[in-house]
Z-matrix of the N, CA and C atoms (Angstrom, degrees):
N
C 1 1.470
C 2 1.521 1 108.49
N 3 1.337 2 116.43 1 137.26
C 4 1.456 3 120.68 2 -176.87
C 5 1.515 4 111.05 3 -71.72
N 6 1.375 5 117.88 4 155.50
C 7 1.471 6 120.37 5 177.85
C 8 1.522 7 112.66 6 -56.95
N 9 1.339 8 117.28 7 -37.58
C 10 1.459 9 119.49 8 -179.84
C 11 1.513 10 112.24 9 -64.05
N 12 1.335 11 116.10 10 -40.11
C 13 1.455 12 119.86 11 179.73
C 14 1.525 13 111.23 12 -68.00
N 15 1.350 14 116.01 13 -36.30
C 16 1.473 15 119.67 14 176.34
C 17 1.531 16 110.55 15 -59.68
N 18 1.350 17 116.44 16 -42.22
C 19 1.468 18 120.12 17 179.81
C 20 1.521 19 111.18 18 -62.59
N 21 1.333 20 116.54 19 -41.18
C 22 1.458 21 120.24 20 179.07
C 23 1.524 22 110.46 21 -61.97
N 24 1.340 23 116.05 22 -42.71
C 25 1.464 24 119.84 23 -179.74
C 26 1.521 25 111.60 24 -63.90
N 27 1.341 26 116.74 25 -40.04
C 28 1.456 27 120.43 26 179.71
C 29 1.519 28 111.20 27 -64.80
N 30 1.347 29 117.07 28 -41.66
C 31 1.459 30 120.96 29 179.05
C 32 1.524 31 110.65 30 -63.01
N 33 1.330 32 116.71 31 -44.26
C 34 1.460 33 120.73 32 179.74
C 35 1.525 34 110.64 33 -63.30
N 36 1.339 35 117.15 34 -40.95
C 37 1.462 36 120.69 35 179.87
C 38 1.515 37 111.22 36 -64.96
N 39 1.331 38 117.07 37 -41.70
C 40 1.463 39 120.52 38 179.29
C 41 1.514 40 111.19 39 -64.85
N 42 1.324 41 116.67 40 -42.21
C 43 1.463 42 120.16 41 179.14
C 44 1.519 43 110.76 42 -62.75
N 45 1.332 44 116.03 43 -39.26
C 46 1.456 45 118.86 44 178.46
C 47 1.508 46 112.28 45 -63.63
N 48 1.350 47 117.33 46 -37.26
C 49 1.464 48 120.73 47 179.13
C 50 1.511 49 111.29 48 -66.48
N 51 1.345 50 117.06 49 -38.04
C 52 1.460 51 120.40 50 -178.89
C 53 1.516 52 111.95 51 -72.89
N 54 1.321 53 116.83 52 -33.73
C 55 1.457 54 120.52 53 -174.23
C 56 1.527 55 113.02 54 -95.72
N 57 1.327 56 117.07 55 0.73
C 58 1.447 57 119.91 56 -177.88
C 59 1.523 58 110.75 57 -59.72
N 60 1.297 59 116.63 58 134.50
C 61 1.468 60 120.70 59 179.33
C 62 1.514 61 110.07 60 -65.39
N 63 1.318 62 117.94 61 145.08
C 64 1.459 63 120.38 62 178.49
C 65 1.516 64 111.27 63 -63.95
N 66 1.316 65 115.31 64 151.41
C 67 1.456 66 120.16 65 179.68
C 68 1.524 67 110.20 66 -64.20
N 69 1.311 68 114.89 67 149.94
C 70 1.461 69 118.97 68 179.12
C 71 1.519 70 110.04 69 -62.54
N 72 1.332 71 116.20 70 145.36
C 73 1.448 72 119.46 71 -177.27
C 74 1.523 73 110.47 72 -74.10
N 75 1.311 74 114.75 73 156.91
C 76 1.453 75 120.69 74 -177.36
C 77 1.523 76 110.57 75 -69.54
N 78 1.327 77 114.61 76 172.73
C 79 1.450 78 118.93 77 177.87
C 80 1.524 79 110.26 78 -62.87
N 81 1.326 80 114.33 79 157.25
C 82 1.461 81 119.99 80 178.87
C 83 1.530 82 109.17 81 -63.47
N 84 1.321 83 116.17 82 129.98
C 85 1.463 84 121.21 83 178.44
C 86 1.521 85 109.50 84 -86.55
N 87 1.314 86 116.20 85 126.17
C 88 1.461 87 121.70 86 179.78
C 89 1.521 88 108.63 87 -103.18
N 90 1.330 89 115.12 88 121.30
C 91 1.454 90 121.32 89 -174.78
C 92 1.532 91 110.47 90 -92.39
N 93 1.323 92 117.84 91 151.89
C 94 1.470 93 120.50 92 -179.28
C 95 1.524 94 112.04 93 -71.45
N 96 1.336 95 117.45 94 151.67
C 97 1.471 96 120.58 95 178.06
C 98 1.522 97 111.11 96 -76.35
N 99 1.336 98 114.55 97 160.72
C 100 1.468 99 121.37 98 177.83
C 101 1.524 100 108.53 99 -140.48
N 102 1.340 101 116.02 100 139.57
C 103 1.464 102 120.91 101 178.91
C 104 1.522 103 109.85 102 -151.82
N 105 1.332 104 115.55 103 143.01
C 106 1.462 105 121.91 104 175.64
C 107 1.527 106 109.15 105 -139.13
N 108 1.329 107 115.42 106 145.97
C 109 1.461 108 122.26 107 173.80
C 110 1.522 109 108.81 108 -121.60
N 111 1.327 110 115.75 109 134.38
C 112 1.461 111 121.77 110 -176.16
C 113 1.521 112 109.54 111 -121.53
N 114 1.340 113 115.87 112 146.04
C 115 1.464 114 121.86 113 172.81
C 116 1.520 115 108.85 114 -94.77
N 117 1.350 116 115.56 115 140.27
C 118 1.459 117 120.33 116 -178.90
C 119 1.523 118 109.65 117 -140.45
N 120 1.322 119 116.04 118 175.46
C 121 1.465 120 120.93 119 -178.71
C 122 1.522 121 111.97 120 -64.69
N 123 1.339 122 117.92 121 -28.13
C 124 1.464 123 121.17 122 -177.85
C 125 1.525 124 112.50 123 -94.53
N 126 1.338 125 118.24 124 -4.82
C 127 1.454 126 121.80 125 -177.09
C 128 1.516 127 110.36 126 144.32
N 129 1.320 128 116.77 127 -130.02
C 130 1.460 129 121.70 128 176.64
C 131 1.521 130 109.50 129 -132.84
N 132 1.344 131 115.73 130 161.58
C 133 1.461 132 120.13 131 172.57
C 134 1.519 133 108.98 132 -145.81
N 135 1.329 134 114.85 133 149.93
C 136 1.464 135 122.93 134 -176.37
C 137 1.516 136 109.35 135 -125.46
N 138 1.328 137 116.12 136 139.87
C 139 1.460 138 122.20 137 176.39
C 140 1.522 139 107.88 138 -135.24
N 141 1.334 140 116.25 139 140.84
C 142 1.455 141 118.93 140 -178.22
C 143 1.514 142 112.86 141 -160.23
N 144 1.329 143 114.45 142 167.43
C 145 1.464 144 122.69 143 175.84
C 146 1.521 145 108.17 144 -138.73
N 147 1.329 146 116.17 145 138.65
C 148 1.454 147 121.10 146 178.34
C 149 1.523 148 109.40 147 -144.00
N 150 1.328 149 116.11 148 169.95
C 151 1.472 150 122.89 149 176.85
C 152 1.525 151 112.65 150 56.40
N 153 1.322 152 117.90 151 34.60
C 154 1.469 153 119.55 152 177.56
C 155 1.525 154 109.64 153 -78.79
N 156 1.330 155 116.25 154 132.14
C 157 1.462 156 122.09 155 178.31
C 158 1.519 157 109.76 156 -132.23
N 159 1.335 158 115.48 157 149.31
C 160 1.461 159 122.40 158 176.73
C 161 1.522 160 107.61 159 -130.93
N 162 1.327 161 116.23 160 116.86
C 163 1.466 162 122.78 161 -179.99
C 164 1.524 163 108.32 162 -113.68
N 165 1.321 164 117.12 163 99.22
C 166 1.467 165 121.54 164 -179.72
C 167 1.523 166 109.29 165 -76.31
N 168 1.332 167 116.57 166 130.37
C 169 1.458 168 120.96 167 -177.63
C 170 1.527 169 109.58 168 -125.09
N 171 1.349 170 118.02 169 152.56
C 172 1.462 171 120.09 170 178.74
C 173 1.525 172 110.42 171 -64.65
N 174 1.330 173 118.31 172 140.67
C 175 1.468 174 120.51 173 179.08
C 176 1.524 175 111.19 174 -67.19
N 177 1.327 176 116.24 175 142.14
C 178 1.460 177 120.60 176 -178.67
C 179 1.518 178 112.35 177 -65.72
N 180 1.346 179 117.03 178 -29.76
C 181 1.463 180 119.27 179 -178.44
C 182 1.522 181 112.81 180 -85.23
N 183 1.346 182 117.59 181 -1.79
C 184 1.468 183 123.12 182 177.97
C 185 1.526 184 112.66 183 58.58
N 186 1.325 185 116.90 184 27.60
C 187 1.462 186 122.03 185 180.00
C 188 1.519 187 108.92 186 -102.42
N 189 1.335 188 116.17 187 135.08
C 190 1.461 189 120.72 188 -174.87
C 191 1.520 190 113.02 189 -67.46
N 192 1.339 191 118.01 190 -21.12
C 193 1.466 192 120.67 191 -178.40
C 194 1.529 193 112.69 192 -89.77
N 195 1.340 194 117.54 193 7.10
C 196 1.464 195 122.21 194 176.07
C 197 1.523 196 109.11 195 -111.85
N 198 1.334 197 116.15 196 135.04
C 199 1.468 198 121.75 197 177.87
C 200 1.527 199 108.20 198 -123.61
N 201 1.327 200 115.73 199 140.66
C 202 1.458 201 120.71 200 177.88
C 203 1.527 202 109.80 201 -134.16
N 204 1.318 203 115.31 202 148.54
C 205 1.464 204 120.78 203 176.29
C 206 1.517 205 109.56 204 -156.63
N 207 1.323 206 115.68 205 152.43
C 208 1.458 207 122.84 206 170.71
C 209 1.523 208 107.02 207 -109.07
N 210 1.322 209 116.18 208 122.04
C 211 1.462 210 120.28 209 -176.80
C 212 1.521 211 110.14 210 -119.26
N 213 1.304 212 115.56 211 157.51
C 214 1.455 213 121.16 212 176.77
C 215 1.516 214 110.29 213 -151.99
N 216 1.322 215 116.36 214 155.40
C 217 1.462 216 120.84 215 177.61
C 218 1.526 217 109.17 216 -168.58
N 219 1.320 218 115.29 217 165.32
C 220 1.461 219 122.97 218 172.38
C 221 1.520 220 107.54 219 -122.42
N 222 1.320 221 116.51 220 118.77
C 223 1.463 222 121.96 221 175.45
C 224 1.521 223 108.97 222 -106.98
N 225 1.326 224 116.30 223 144.20
C 226 1.461 225 119.55 224 -177.39
C 227 1.520 226 110.49 225 -145.69
N 228 1.319 227 114.95 226 158.13
C 229 1.451 228 120.78 227 178.10
C 230 1.516 229 110.76 228 -154.00
N 231 1.315 230 115.99 229 151.68
C 232 1.463 231 121.72 230 177.24
C 233 1.520 232 108.69 231 -144.14
N 234 1.319 233 116.25 232 132.32
C 235 1.461 234 122.58 233 176.39
C 236 1.519 235 108.09 234 -113.43
N 237 1.312 236 116.49 235 118.90
C 238 1.464 237 122.02 236 177.80
C 239 1.520 238 108.87 237 -97.70
N 240 1.318 239 116.41 238 113.82
C 241 1.455 240 120.94 239 -176.03
C 242 1.520 241 109.79 240 127.30
N 243 1.299 242 115.87 241 179.68
C 244 1.461 243 120.18 242 -176.45
C 245 1.504 244 113.21 243 -81.96
N 246 1.324 245 116.88 244 64.35
C 247 1.466 246 121.18 245 -178.96
C 248 1.516 247 109.97 246 -139.18
N 249 1.326 248 115.63 247 150.58
C 250 1.452 249 122.74 248 173.14
C 251 1.510 250 108.67 249 -116.86
N 252 1.331 251 115.81 250 -145.33
C 253 1.454 252 118.95 251 177.93
C 254 1.507 253 111.87 252 134.53
N 255 1.332 254 116.59 253 -150.40
C 256 1.462 255 121.17 254 -175.27
C 257 1.520 256 110.72 255 -147.11
N 258 1.338 257 114.62 256 150.24
C 259 1.458 258 123.62 257 174.66
C 260 1.524 259 107.28 258 -111.81
N 261 1.322 260 117.08 259 119.47
C 262 1.463 261 121.57 260 -176.49
C 263 1.526 262 109.71 261 -119.23
N 264 1.336 263 115.97 262 136.02
C 265 1.461 264 120.76 263 -178.12
C 266 1.522 265 110.51 264 -130.20
N 267 1.324 266 115.41 265 161.47
C 268 1.453 267 120.35 266 178.06
C 269 1.510 268 111.65 267 171.90
N 270 1.328 269 114.91 268 -160.88
C 271 1.462 270 121.45 269 -178.89
C 272 1.517 271 110.47 270 -135.72
N 273 1.327 272 115.09 271 143.20
C 274 1.451 273 121.76 272 163.55
C 275 1.527 274 106.88 273 -93.72
N 276 1.330 275 116.77 274 133.37
C 277 1.463 276 121.92 275 -178.17
C 278 1.513 277 108.71 276 -128.82
N 279 1.318 278 116.28 277 127.76
C 280 1.455 279 120.96 278 -179.86
C 281 1.514 280 111.27 279 -124.40
N 282 1.324 281 115.97 280 139.18
C 283 1.465 282 122.88 281 177.13
C 284 1.520 283 108.17 282 -124.83
N 285 1.329 284 117.21 283 123.75
C 286 1.461 285 120.65 284 -176.46
C 287 1.524 286 111.58 285 -69.43
N 288 1.325 287 117.66 286 -45.90
C 289 1.464 288 122.21 287 -178.54
C 290 1.520 289 108.15 288 -136.38
N 291 1.340 290 117.09 289 117.67
C 292 1.462 291 121.34 290 -176.06
C 293 1.517 292 111.24 291 -113.03
N 294 1.331 293 115.76 292 145.02
C 295 1.453 294 121.87 293 170.63
C 296 1.522 295 108.35 294 -76.84
N 297 1.316 296 117.43 295 148.28
C 298 1.461 297 120.68 296 179.41
C 299 1.526 298 109.80 297 -56.48
N 300 1.335 299 115.10 298 139.15
C 301 1.467 300 123.03 299 -179.45
C 302 1.529 301 112.92 300 68.26
N 303 1.328 302 116.86 301 19.09
C 304 1.454 303 119.26 302 173.82
C 305 1.515 304 109.97 303 -63.88
N 306 1.308 305 116.76 304 157.29
C 307 1.463 306 119.51 305 -177.70
C 308 1.513 307 110.47 306 -143.69
N 309 1.299 308 114.21 307 160.20
C 310 1.454 309 123.02 308 177.10
C 311 1.512 310 107.37 309 -121.54
N 312 1.334 311 117.44 310 123.94
C 313 1.463 312 120.83 311 -177.02
C 314 1.513 313 109.96 312 -121.15
N 315 1.329 314 116.38 313 137.61
C 316 1.452 315 122.53 314 176.17
C 317 1.521 316 107.65 315 -117.61
N 318 1.333 317 116.47 316 126.60
C 319 1.458 318 120.32 317 -176.64
C 320 1.523 319 109.31 318 -134.40
N 321 1.343 320 119.02 319 89.06
C 322 1.456 321 120.47 320 -179.69
C 323 1.517 322 111.49 321 -71.67
N 324 1.319 323 115.82 322 149.46
C 325 1.450 324 120.51 323 176.07
C 326 1.528 325 109.58 324 -76.63
N 327 1.350 326 118.83 325 145.92
C 328 1.469 327 120.49 326 178.93
C 329 1.523 328 110.93 327 -59.65
N 330 1.324 329 115.74 328 141.09
C 331 1.454 330 120.48 329 177.93
C 332 1.519 331 109.24 330 -152.69
N 333 1.315 332 116.21 331 162.95
C 334 1.452 333 121.66 332 -174.44
C 335 1.514 334 110.68 333 -103.05
N 336 1.340 335 116.02 334 148.19
C 337 1.457 336 120.45 335 175.61
C 338 1.518 337 110.47 336 -85.62
N 339 1.329 338 116.16 337 155.31
C 340 1.447 339 120.02 338 176.28
C 341 1.515 340 108.71 339 -145.33
N 342 1.302 341 115.79 340 157.75
C 343 1.455 342 120.90 341 -171.23
C 344 1.500 343 115.44 342 -92.27
N 345 1.316 344 118.30 343 4.13
C 346 1.454 345 119.28 344 178.54
C 347 1.514 346 111.03 345 126.41
N 348 1.325 347 115.77 346 159.68
C 349 1.446 348 122.01 347 179.00
C 350 1.517 349 107.64 348 -150.85
N 351 1.336 350 117.84 349 170.43
C 352 1.465 351 118.65 350 179.09
C 353 1.518 352 112.80 351 -58.92
N 354 1.344 353 117.49 352 -33.35
C 355 1.460 354 119.62 353 -178.12
C 356 1.516 355 112.69 354 -90.76
N 357 1.322 356 118.06 355 -24.05
C 358 1.454 357 121.16 356 -179.68
C 359 1.521 358 109.32 357 -134.59
N 360 1.335 359 118.19 358 77.07
C 361 1.467 360 120.17 359 -178.49
C 362 1.509 361 111.46 360 -65.99
N 363 1.332 362 114.72 361 140.06
C 364 1.461 363 121.05 362 176.95
C 365 1.525 364 112.19 363 53.82
N 366 1.327 365 115.85 364 36.52
C 367 1.456 366 119.58 365 179.49
C 368 1.504 367 111.27 366 -88.61
N 369 1.326 368 115.92 367 168.41
C 370 1.459 369 120.23 368 176.13
C 371 1.506 370 109.70 369 -154.99
N 372 1.339 371 115.94 370 140.07
C 373 1.453 372 123.04 371 169.45
C 374 1.514 373 106.06 372 -101.10
N 375 1.328 374 117.02 373 119.35
C 376 1.454 375 120.45 374 -169.46
C 377 1.524 376 111.98 375 -105.56
N 378 1.335 377 115.53 376 144.31
C 379 1.455 378 123.00 377 173.45
C 380 1.516 379 108.04 378 -111.53
N 381 1.327 380 117.70 379 123.27
C 382 1.458 381 122.28 380 -178.57
C 383 1.518 382 109.53 381 -121.01
N 384 1.326 383 118.22 382 153.77
C 385 1.460 384 120.28 383 178.25
C 386 1.520 385 111.33 384 -71.47
N 387 1.325 386 115.05 385 160.59
C 388 1.457 387 120.17 386 175.12
C 389 1.523 388 109.72 387 -69.32
N 390 1.330 389 116.54 388 137.27
C 391 1.456 390 122.16 389 -178.87
C 392 1.517 391 108.61 390 -123.71
N 393 1.327 392 117.61 391 129.88
C 394 1.461 393 122.62 392 175.47
C 395 1.518 394 108.96 393 -111.36
N 396 1.324 395 116.67 394 131.40
C 397 1.455 396 122.57 395 -177.68
C 398 1.516 397 108.88 396 -130.08
N 399 1.341 398 116.82 397 130.90
C 400 1.457 399 120.05 398 174.79
C 401 1.521 400 109.89 399 -71.66
N 402 1.319 401 116.83 400 136.09
C 403 1.456 402 122.36 401 -179.02
C 404 1.516 403 108.94 402 -114.72
N 405 1.325 404 116.68 403 120.66
C 406 1.455 405 121.72 404 177.78
C 407 1.526 406 109.53 405 -95.21
N 408 1.335 407 117.79 406 156.36
C 409 1.466 408 120.43 407 179.77
C 410 1.522 409 111.58 408 -56.32
N 411 1.325 410 116.51 409 132.10
C 412 1.444 411 121.39 410 177.30
C 413 1.511 412 114.97 411 72.41
N 414 1.331 413 118.14 412 14.85
C 415 1.459 414 122.12 413 -175.34
C 416 1.524 415 110.97 414 -104.28
N 417 1.333 416 115.68 415 148.92
C 418 1.459 417 122.44 416 174.57
C 419 1.521 418 108.38 417 -115.12
N 420 1.326 419 116.48 418 127.41
C 421 1.458 420 121.68 419 178.97
C 422 1.524 421 110.05 420 -107.68
N 423 1.318 422 116.10 421 142.21
C 424 1.463 423 121.68 422 172.13
C 425 1.520 424 108.05 423 -104.05
N 426 1.308 425 116.13 424 118.77
C 427 1.462 426 121.44 425 -177.47
C 428 1.523 427 108.91 426 -117.57
N 429 1.321 428 116.60 427 119.30
C 430 1.462 429 121.63 428 -179.34
C 431 1.525 430 110.27 429 -73.57
N 432 1.326 431 116.44 430 140.35
C 433 1.457 432 122.25 431 176.61
C 434 1.525 433 111.25 432 -107.40
N 435 1.332 434 117.43 433 -46.05
C 436 1.464 435 119.41 434 -176.89
C 437 1.521 436 110.38 435 -154.51
N 438 1.339 437 115.11 436 162.25
C 439 1.458 438 122.48 437 174.69
C 440 1.526 439 108.08 438 -146.05
N 441 1.335 440 116.15 439 134.68
C 442 1.464 441 120.51 440 -177.58
C 443 1.522 442 109.38 441 -139.45
N 444 1.337 443 115.83 442 139.63
C 445 1.461 444 121.21 443 179.43
C 446 1.524 445 110.83 444 -71.17
N 447 1.323 446 115.86 445 143.46
C 448 1.458 447 122.25 446 177.29
C 449 1.525 448 110.73 447 -87.67
N 450 1.327 449 115.74 448 152.26
C 451 1.462 450 122.93 449 176.10
C 452 1.525 451 107.39 450 -118.57
N 453 1.322 452 119.10 451 125.46
C 454 1.466 453 120.47 452 -178.01
C 455 1.531 454 112.26 453 -54.72
N 456 1.336 455 115.37 454 134.08
C 457 1.468 456 123.49 455 174.45
C 458 1.526 457 113.61 456 63.42
N 459 1.329 458 117.80 457 23.84
C 460 1.457 459 121.42 458 175.89
C 461 1.526 460 109.84 459 -136.60
N 462 1.339 461 115.34 460 149.89
C 463 1.463 462 120.71 461 176.07
C 464 1.523 463 109.12 462 -79.97
N 465 1.307 464 116.26 463 128.03
C 466 1.466 465 122.94 464 177.69
C 467 1.525 466 107.79 465 -115.46
N 468 1.334 467 116.47 466 135.94
C 469 1.461 468 120.85 467 -176.59
C 470 1.521 469 111.60 468 -128.67
N 471 1.315 470 114.96 469 152.18
C 472 1.456 471 122.97 470 169.05
C 473 1.522 472 107.62 471 -125.64
N 474 1.336 473 117.10 472 125.14
C 475 1.458 474 122.70 473 -178.23
C 476 1.526 475 108.86 474 -110.08
N 477 1.318 476 116.43 475 122.93
C 478 1.466 477 122.19 476 178.35
C 479 1.518 478 108.27 477 -116.68
N 480 1.339 479 116.54 478 129.28
C 481 1.461 480 121.40 479 -179.74
C 482 1.524 481 110.25 480 -130.97
N 483 1.339 482 115.84 481 136.36
C 484 1.468 483 122.34 482 175.89
C 485 1.521 484 111.76 483 49.26
N 486 1.298 485 116.32 484 47.05
C 487 1.462 486 121.54 485 176.36
C 488 1.524 487 107.66 486 -78.10
N 489 1.333 488 116.46 487 121.79
C 490 1.465 489 122.11 488 -170.38
C 491 1.524 490 110.88 489 -89.07
N 492 1.324 491 116.72 490 118.71
C 493 1.461 492 122.66 491 176.41
C 494 1.519 493 108.38 492 -107.96
N 495 1.332 494 116.78 493 128.80
C 496 1.462 495 122.87 494 175.49
C 497 1.519 496 108.48 495 -127.74
N 498 1.316 497 116.85 496 125.54
C 499 1.461 498 122.23 497 175.45
C 500 1.517 499 107.50 498 -116.34
N 501 1.328 500 116.75 499 119.55
C 502 1.461 501 122.17 500 -179.65
C 503 1.523 502 110.93 501 -107.25
N 504 1.316 503 115.90 502 146.27
C 505 1.459 504 121.32 503 170.70
C 506 1.505 505 115.01 504 72.96
N 507 1.331 506 118.28 505 27.09
C 508 1.468 507 121.04 506 178.84
C 509 1.523 508 108.75 507 -109.19
N 510 1.323 509 116.21 508 113.77
C 511 1.461 510 120.51 509 -178.08
C 512 1.519 511 112.40 510 -87.46
N 513 1.334 512 117.15 511 -19.34
C 514 1.459 513 120.93 512 179.94
C 515 1.512 514 111.01 513 -101.75
N 516 1.330 515 117.41 514 -172.14
C 517 1.462 516 120.90 515 179.71
C 518 1.531 517 112.26 516 -62.20
N 519 1.331 518 116.43 517 144.80
C 520 1.463 519 123.19 518 174.48
C 521 1.526 520 107.71 519 -112.90
N 522 1.325 521 116.52 520 128.61
C 523 1.461 522 121.88 521 -179.95
C 524 1.520 523 109.42 522 -122.07
N 525 1.337 524 116.66 523 137.02
C 526 1.460 525 121.14 524 176.50
C 527 1.528 526 109.30 525 -123.39
N 528 1.331 527 116.01 526 150.18
C 529 1.467 528 121.99 527 177.77
C 530 1.524 529 108.47 528 -146.31
N 531 1.314 530 116.39 529 122.32
C 532 1.464 531 121.28 530 -179.33
C 533 1.525 532 110.08 531 -76.35
N 534 1.331 533 116.43 532 146.70
C 535 1.462 534 120.05 533 175.53
C 536 1.524 535 110.22 534 -136.41
N 537 1.329 536 115.39 535 152.62
C 538 1.462 537 123.10 536 171.88
C 539 1.519 538 108.14 537 -137.09
N 540 1.320 539 116.49 538 121.17
C 541 1.461 540 122.71 539 177.09
C 542 1.528 541 108.85 540 -106.69
N 543 1.322 542 116.16 541 139.89
C 544 1.459 543 121.26 542 171.31
C 545 1.522 544 107.79 543 -117.90
N 546 1.330 545 115.42 544 120.98
C 547 1.463 546 121.97 545 177.55
C 548 1.529 547 107.87 546 -110.76
N 549 1.341 548 116.50 547 109.95
C 550 1.466 549 122.05 548 -178.88
C 551 1.522 550 109.84 549 -99.24
N 552 1.339 551 115.63 550 140.07
C 553 1.465 552 121.01 551 -179.13
C 554 1.524 553 109.56 552 -133.46
N 555 1.324 554 115.63 553 129.61
C 556 1.460 555 121.65 554 175.62
C 557 1.520 556 108.21 555 -134.18
N 558 1.334 557 118.65 556 167.48
C 559 1.471 558 119.74 557 177.71
C 560 1.528 559 112.90 558 -59.07
N 561 1.342 560 116.81 559 -28.13
C 562 1.456 561 119.58 560 -176.64
C 563 1.528 562 113.62 561 -91.69
N 564 1.337 563 117.68 562 -37.58
C 565 1.466 564 119.71 563 -171.82
C 566 1.524 565 110.22 564 -153.84
N 567 1.332 566 115.68 565 148.50
C 568 1.465 567 123.07 566 168.33
C 569 1.524 568 107.76 567 -104.55
N 570 1.325 569 116.96 568 138.54
C 571 1.462 570 121.20 569 -176.99
C 572 1.521 571 108.70 570 -141.23
N 573 1.319 572 116.38 571 165.54
C 574 1.464 573 119.39 572 -178.84
C 575 1.520 574 110.40 573 -154.64
N 576 1.323 575 114.67 574 157.84
C 577 1.456 576 122.43 575 175.13
C 578 1.516 577 108.72 576 -155.93
N 579 1.326 578 116.69 577 167.62
C 580 1.460 579 120.11 578 -175.90
C 581 1.517 580 110.77 579 -154.02
N 582 1.330 581 114.81 580 156.89
C 583 1.458 582 122.32 581 167.85
C 584 1.520 583 107.63 582 -129.14
N 585 1.336 584 115.23 583 149.40
C 586 1.460 585 121.62 584 -178.93
C 587 1.524 586 108.87 585 -127.45
N 588 1.332 587 115.55 586 135.83
C 589 1.449 588 119.96 587 176.84
C 590 1.513 589 111.94 588 -73.46
N 591 1.319 590 115.64 589 169.29
C 592 1.457 591 120.14 590 175.49
C 593 1.530 592 109.56 591 -72.03
N 594 1.329 593 118.58 592 135.77
C 595 1.467 594 119.91 593 177.42
C 596 1.529 595 110.62 594 -64.15
N 597 1.326 596 115.81 595 144.98
C 598 1.451 597 120.94 596 174.60
C 599 1.516 598 108.98 597 -144.80
N 600 1.307 599 117.52 598 167.67
C 601 1.465 600 122.49 599 -172.09
C 602 1.532 601 110.66 600 -105.02
N 603 1.336 602 114.27 601 159.72
C 604 1.468 603 121.21 602 170.99
C 605 1.521 604 108.48 603 -118.40
């Protein structure tokens, strides 16, 4: 083969390597459920998370320092006794080594609210704005996803589906951990409890 033809072959091979489509993403990771029940002055309260999934997807910009995933979960809480309060959910996100001006973006898919059903009483599908957070090396950020008012003596749920997480400018490992906080309030006492999902990587 002539030297000129060898050069053509090398150029074509290099172009193919650069333009190769990213590998298909792995199967959806299903995380274990978590639940806790606490005793308080007004009675008891329960907080939990179930049906958490993490679907890692190839980044649209094809850059190795960008990570993307679609996540979902169901958070729930119940206060037994004369107390109300709020159920708050979100993610802790950690980046070991970040590029300067790196950012973390959350982009939930549009969804409709509903007032409850036999299987999911007092549930809601929430739409939240996109949030960008600067990530420093070795830092953990807490990013809120949703907040819902509690109803005394009833189960309240928040359902999140295909919530889009994008982490830009992170050269090291990215770790995420789901959280659900329950803040109970009564005339006599304010109380709180939480559950945390298992950490996983992006």
